[in-house]
N, C-alpha and C positions, 0 to 999 in steps of 0.2 A: 832214172827218177816214173817213168812212166811203167816200169817193170814192179817196182820197189810202191806206186803208190797202189796197181793192182794187187799186189799180195799181202798190201794192208787192207785190203777191203775200202781207198779211200777214191770217193768219185773224183773228178774235178769239180762239180759243184759243192760237195762237201771244203773240200781244200779253200776251194773258191769264200764262202761263205767266214771260214775261220779265220783266213786270210784278211778278210775283208776286200775281194779282187770280184772281177768279172768272171767268169765261166768263162769268158774267149779268151782273158788276160792270163789267163791257168794254164788251156789249152795252146797258146800259143807259146807261153815260157817254156813247156814241159816238153814238145815237138820244137824249140829251138828255134821259130821261128821271131822271136823275144828275148832279148837278154834278160833274165832275173838280176832283179834289182839288188845292193846292198842290207835295205832294210829288210826283204824276201830271204837272203839267204840268215839274216841274225835268228829272223823267225822260227826259221824251216831246224836250223840246230836249238836256239832255244825250248823247240815245243817236240821235236821229234829227235835229236840229235844227231841230225843230216850235217856233214861236212859240205862245205861250199863246194871241194873238189867235187864230190859224191853227186849235189845236187846238178851240178853246170857239166858234170858229164869228164872230167879231169881225173879216170880213174884208171889203173893200169890196163883194163880191162878193154876199158873207150878205146884205148889208144893203141892197143893190139891190135883190136877191130878194123882202126882208121888203115893200119898199116898194110 
């Protein structure tokens, strides 16, 4: 998620404003210190087309990094 935001030129502040959340909350969610909520996942899909698996890091690439 962090790499995707960077590639899109979207800052935590930008995303926080769009999602009506604090910058700190977005930072914690992106850095896996806080869980994304279902409403966040729906919003990210509706606005950016991101799957919940992508957002929370359940991708094949992520699984291979952990293994």
